[in-house]
Every structure is written in structure tokens, then in C-alpha cells.
C-alpha positions as CSV (number, residue, x, y, z in Angstrom):
1,M,-55.0,-43.5,-9.4
2,S,-56.1,-45.8,-12.2
3,A,-58.0,-44.9,-15.4
4,A,-61.0,-46.6,-13.9
5,T,-61.0,-44.2,-10.9
6,A,-59.7,-41.0,-12.5
7,R,-62.2,-38.2,-13.2
8,C,-61.6,-35.7,-16.0
9,C,-63.2,-33.7,-18.8
10,A,-62.3,-33.3,-22.4
11,V,-62.2,-30.7,-25.1
12,L,-62.8,-31.5,-28.8
13,P,-61.8,-28.6,-31.1
14,A,-63.9,-28.9,-34.2
15,A,-64.2,-25.4,-35.6
16,G,-61.8,-25.8,-38.5
17,V,-62.7,-26.0,-42.2
18,G,-60.2,-28.6,-43.3
19,A,-59.2,-26.7,-46.5
20,R,-56.8,-29.4,-47.6
21,M,-59.6,-31.9,-47.9
22,G,-61.2,-29.8,-50.7
23,A,-64.7,-30.9,-49.6
24,E,-67.9,-29.0,-49.7
25,V,-68.4,-29.4,-46.0
26,P,-65.9,-29.2,-43.1
27,K,-64.0,-32.5,-42.9
28,Q,-65.3,-33.2,-39.4
29,Y,-68.8,-33.7,-41.0
30,L,-67.7,-36.0,-43.8
31,P,-69.3,-39.5,-43.7
32,L,-67.2,-42.3,-42.4
33,A,-68.1,-45.9,-41.5
34,G,-71.8,-45.2,-40.8
35,A,-71.3,-41.9,-39.0
36,T,-69.3,-38.6,-39.4
37,V,-65.7,-38.1,-38.6
38,L,-66.7,-35.9,-35.7
39,E,-69.0,-38.5,-34.2
40,H,-66.4,-41.2,-34.2
41,S,-63.9,-38.9,-32.4
42,L,-66.6,-37.7,-29.9
43,N,-67.8,-41.2,-29.2
44,A,-64.3,-42.4,-28.5
45,L,-64.1,-39.9,-25.7
46,L,-67.6,-40.6,-24.4
47,A,-66.7,-44.3,-24.2
48,C,-63.9,-43.6,-21.7
49,P,-65.2,-44.2,-18.1
50,A,-63.0,-41.5,-16.7
51,I,-64.5,-38.7,-18.8
52,D,-67.5,-36.9,-17.3
53,C,-67.9,-34.1,-19.8
54,V,-66.8,-33.3,-23.4
55,C,-66.8,-29.7,-24.6
56,V,-66.9,-29.5,-28.4
57,A,-65.7,-26.2,-29.9
58,L,-67.8,-25.6,-33.1
59,P,-67.7,-23.0,-35.8
60,P,-69.8,-20.0,-34.8
61,G,-73.3,-20.4,-36.1
62,D,-72.9,-24.1,-36.7
63,E,-76.2,-26.0,-37.2
64,R,-74.9,-29.4,-38.2
65,A,-73.8,-30.7,-34.8
66,A,-77.2,-30.5,-33.2
67,T,-78.5,-33.0,-35.8
68,L,-76.0,-35.7,-34.9
69,P,-77.1,-38.4,-32.4
70,A,-73.9,-38.2,-30.3
71,F,-74.7,-34.6,-29.4
72,A,-77.8,-35.7,-27.6
73,D,-75.6,-37.2,-24.9
74,P,-76.1,-35.0,-21.7
75,R,-72.3,-35.1,-21.1
76,V,-71.7,-33.1,-24.3
77,I,-71.7,-29.3,-24.2
78,T,-70.7,-26.9,-27.1
79,V,-69.0,-23.6,-27.3
80,D,-68.1,-21.3,-30.2
81,G,-64.6,-22.1,-31.4
82,A,-62.0,-19.9,-33.2
83,Q,-60.1,-19.9,-36.5
84,Q,-57.0,-21.3,-34.8
85,R,-56.9,-24.6,-32.9
86,S,-55.4,-23.0,-29.8
87,G,-58.2,-20.5,-29.6
88,S,-60.8,-23.2,-29.8
89,V,-59.1,-25.2,-27.1
90,L,-58.9,-22.2,-24.9
91,A,-62.6,-21.5,-25.4
92,G,-63.4,-25.1,-24.4
93,L,-61.2,-24.9,-21.3
94,Q,-62.9,-21.6,-20.2
95,A,-66.3,-23.2,-20.6
96,L,-65.4,-26.2,-18.6
97,A,-63.8,-24.1,-15.8
98,A,-67.0,-22.1,-15.6
99,R,-69.2,-25.2,-15.2
100,G,-67.6,-26.4,-11.9
101,P,-66.1,-29.7,-10.9
102,T,-66.2,-32.4,-13.6
103,G,-68.0,-29.9,-15.9
104,R,-71.4,-30.8,-14.6
105,G,-72.4,-27.3,-13.6
106,P,-71.9,-25.0,-10.6
107,T,-72.0,-27.0,-7.4
108,G,-71.2,-26.5,-3.7
109,R,-67.6,-27.3,-2.8
110,G,-66.5,-28.8,0.4
111,P,-63.0,-28.3,1.9
112,T,-61.7,-31.5,0.2
113,D,-63.3,-31.0,-3.2
114,R,-60.9,-30.5,-6.1
115,G,-61.6,-27.3,-7.9
116,P,-62.5,-27.5,-11.6
117,T,-59.3,-25.8,-12.8
118,D,-57.2,-28.4,-10.9
119,Q,-58.7,-31.3,-12.7
120,W,-57.3,-33.2,-15.7
121,V,-58.5,-32.4,-19.1
122,L,-58.0,-34.3,-22.4
123,V,-57.8,-32.5,-25.7
124,H,-58.5,-34.6,-28.8
125,D,-58.5,-33.8,-32.5
126,A,-61.9,-34.0,-34.1
127,A,-60.1,-35.4,-37.2
128,R,-58.7,-38.4,-35.3
129,P,-61.7,-40.8,-35.4
130,C,-59.7,-44.0,-35.1
131,V,-58.3,-43.5,-31.6
132,A,-58.7,-46.7,-29.5
133,A,-60.4,-46.8,-26.1
134,T,-57.5,-48.8,-24.8
135,D,-55.1,-46.0,-25.8
136,I,-57.2,-43.3,-24.1
137,D,-57.3,-45.4,-21.0
138,A,-53.5,-45.9,-21.1
139,L,-53.0,-42.2,-21.4
140,V,-55.3,-41.4,-18.4
141,E,-53.6,-44.1,-16.3
142,A,-50.0,-42.9,-17.1
143,V,-50.8,-39.3,-16.5
144,T,-52.7,-39.7,-13.3
145,R,-50.2,-42.2,-11.9
146,A,-47.2,-40.0,-12.5
147,G,-49.0,-36.6,-12.0
148,I,-47.3,-35.4,-15.2
149,G,-49.2,-34.3,-18.3
150,G,-48.6,-36.2,-21.5
151,L,-49.8,-37.2,-24.9
152,L,-50.2,-40.2,-27.1
153,A,-47.3,-40.5,-29.6
154,Q,-45.6,-42.9,-32.0
155,P,-41.8,-43.2,-32.4
156,V,-40.6,-42.1,-35.9
157,V,-39.6,-45.1,-38.0
158,D,-39.1,-43.4,-41.4
159,T,-35.9,-41.8,-42.5
160,L,-36.2,-38.0,-42.2
161,K,-34.8,-35.6,-44.7
162,A,-34.3,-31.8,-44.4
163,A,-34.6,-29.8,-47.6
164,G,-34.4,-26.2,-48.8
165,A,-37.1,-24.2,-50.7
166,D,-36.0,-26.0,-53.9
167,R,-36.8,-29.4,-52.3
168,R,-33.2,-30.5,-52.5
169,V,-32.0,-32.5,-49.6
170,T,-29.7,-30.6,-47.3
171,R,-29.1,-33.4,-44.7
172,T,-30.5,-36.6,-43.2
173,L,-31.9,-36.2,-39.7
174,D,-31.2,-38.5,-36.9
175,R,-34.6,-40.1,-36.0
176,A,-33.4,-41.5,-32.7
177,G,-35.6,-40.1,-29.9
178,L,-38.1,-38.5,-32.3
179,W,-41.8,-39.1,-31.9
180,R,-44.9,-38.2,-33.9
181,A,-47.4,-36.4,-31.7
182,Q,-51.0,-37.6,-31.6
183,T,-54.0,-36.9,-29.5
184,P,-55.5,-37.0,-26.9
185,Q,-53.2,-34.8,-24.9
186,M,-53.8,-34.6,-21.2
187,F,-52.9,-31.8,-18.8
188,R,-54.3,-30.0,-15.8
189,L,-57.0,-27.6,-16.9
190,N,-55.6,-24.5,-15.2
191,E,-52.0,-25.1,-16.3
192,L,-53.0,-25.7,-19.9
193,R,-55.3,-22.6,-19.9
194,D,-52.5,-20.4,-18.5
195,A,-49.9,-21.9,-21.0
196,L,-52.1,-21.2,-24.0
197,E,-52.8,-17.7,-22.9
198,A,-49.1,-17.1,-22.3
199,A,-48.2,-18.4,-25.7
200,A,-50.9,-16.1,-27.3
201,R,-49.5,-13.1,-25.5
202,R,-46.0,-14.0,-26.8
203,G,-47.2,-14.5,-30.3
204,A,-45.8,-18.0,-30.2
205,A,-47.3,-20.4,-32.8
206,V,-48.2,-23.6,-31.0
207,T,-49.7,-26.5,-33.0
208,D,-50.6,-28.6,-30.1
209,E,-51.2,-28.4,-26.4
210,A,-47.9,-30.0,-25.5
211,A,-46.0,-27.3,-27.3
212,A,-47.7,-24.6,-25.1
213,M,-46.9,-26.6,-22.0
214,E,-43.3,-27.0,-23.0
215,L,-43.0,-23.2,-23.6
216,A,-44.4,-22.7,-20.1
217,G,-41.8,-24.9,-18.6
218,H,-44.0,-27.9,-17.7
219,P,-42.7,-31.5,-18.0
220,V,-44.5,-33.5,-20.7
221,Q,-44.4,-37.3,-21.0
222,L,-45.0,-39.4,-24.1
223,V,-47.4,-42.4,-23.9
224,P,-47.0,-44.9,-26.8
225,G,-50.1,-44.8,-29.0
226,S,-51.1,-46.7,-32.1
227,P,-50.3,-46.2,-35.8
228,R,-54.0,-46.5,-36.4
229,N,-54.7,-43.2,-34.7
230,I,-54.3,-41.3,-37.9
231,K,-55.4,-37.7,-38.6
232,I,-57.8,-37.1,-41.4
233,T,-56.1,-34.4,-43.5
234,V,-56.3,-35.2,-47.2
235,P,-58.9,-37.3,-49.1
236,A,-56.7,-40.4,-49.2
237,D,-56.9,-40.6,-45.4
238,L,-60.7,-41.4,-45.5
239,P,-60.6,-44.9,-46.9
240,L,-57.7,-45.8,-44.6
241,A,-59.7,-44.6,-41.6
242,E,-62.7,-46.5,-42.8
243,F,-60.7,-49.7,-43.0
244,F,-59.3,-49.2,-39.5
245,L,-62.8,-48.6,-38.0
246,R,-64.4,-51.5,-39.8
247,E,-61.5,-53.8,-38.8
248,R,-62.0,-52.8,-35.2
249,R,-65.7,-53.5,-35.4
250,V,-65.0,-57.0,-36.7
251,E,-62.5,-57.5,-33.8
252,R,-65.1,-56.5,-31.3
253,Q,-67.7,-58.8,-32.8
254,R,-65.3,-61.7,-32.6
255,A,-64.7,-60.9,-29.0
256,G,-68.4,-60.7,-28.3
257,E,-68.3,-57.0,-27.4
258,E,-71.0,-56.1,-30.0
């Protein structure tokens, strides 16, 4: 199955406050290249032909999202998120499962219909606004072709140092075979939901979906992504993201896509 024929949904956890940004508003609502960080991340998912529905997990009581143009898209639904990323993702998965196949609402199911919890779901960071449509398509195609969940990632190219509490180097790590995890990450909805619930019961701290799947014993594949797919974490990340987004727009204009 190719990315053009695959059908899946997505979860966008956006309930965090982004304390390291030191901004007056959560970092997902910061302005960036003519929109907000959140809108760029959401629009990247909506632009993928394979994605039928995106569930955005927002802070309880959030009133900002409803004012953003991207949230007027009928494919977007919202749910209250949690303080921890895993809790927000789980809330999104539960909301999608309750809506039926492809997240469009309860429907009748024939004997050959795939149930909602058997479908593929992508989870993407709200703070990764620069992900390219081609990379999302590559992830969807690789996962659906192999039938194995996976994530976008980049091989580590820097020299890695281990240090103690005093910040003195204890050893240099071998970077061979090490990758930096990115998002989206794509797994079957029911398996990811069960893996996150199991990790929570064990009290295991999982910082991404792949970690939960690994703990549950599922195979996880790496799909090469782009170094442009940065995560907005500190103020210095914003101008770099702006550069990447504006550069991509220029590239599209030259190609006649805009």
C-alpha cells in the first residue's frame, strides 16, 4: 500500500506550556512565518492525502485554538490534553477510537471493514512546524508497506560525551547506530493505546510513542527524516524555524506550486 492509498488519522499533542521558552503564551501559539507554531504543524498533517482526521489535544479550557483558521477544517477535532505528553496522546487516541473508522464518526461496518483501532495513526509534535510533506509521505509509505510502525529520525553526526553531575566528561560515546528521534511517529492505534496504558501502569517514563512500543515488545523501524524538522524548545529555535519555512515557500514558488 502506498502513501497515496493509505488511510490513517493523526494526533497532535498541544497541551504543554513550553516553560523553557519563557514566553507569555504557550510556545505552540507563538507567531511564526505568518501563522502560529501550532498551525504550521497542523497544516503539515492536513496536507497529507493519507490523513482523514487530526485530533488536537489542547490545554483544558483553551480558547485560543478556536480562533485559528486551521481549526475550521472539518477534519480537525479537539480533546482536552494532559500535563504529560503521553497523557495527551492517549486522550487523542481514545477520542479517535470512539469516532469510528477514519475518525469521521460512528458508521456502520461491513464484514470487511477495518475497525478504527486497527488503523494507523500518526503522532506529531505541535512544536515541530517545519516537517516536510515529503517526509510524512515517506513515513506513511514505509510503515504501510512493511506493516511495521516507525518514526522519522536522523542519524547522529555529532560526537557524544557522557558527563557526571559536575559536567566533567566521563567518556566519549560511540555514535555508530545512534539516531535522533523526530516526529511524526506512526503505529496502529490499538497497539499504541495499549502500550501507553501499560507504560503508565508500570510507572515507566516514556518521552515518545516509540519508547512505549519498544517497552511493549513491538518492532519499530526508523525512516530517515530531514535536519530541518527541528523542535521548537528555546527562543533561538524560532528564527531558525522561520528561515526554514520561508526557504521552503521560496522553493515552492520557484517550482510553481504556489
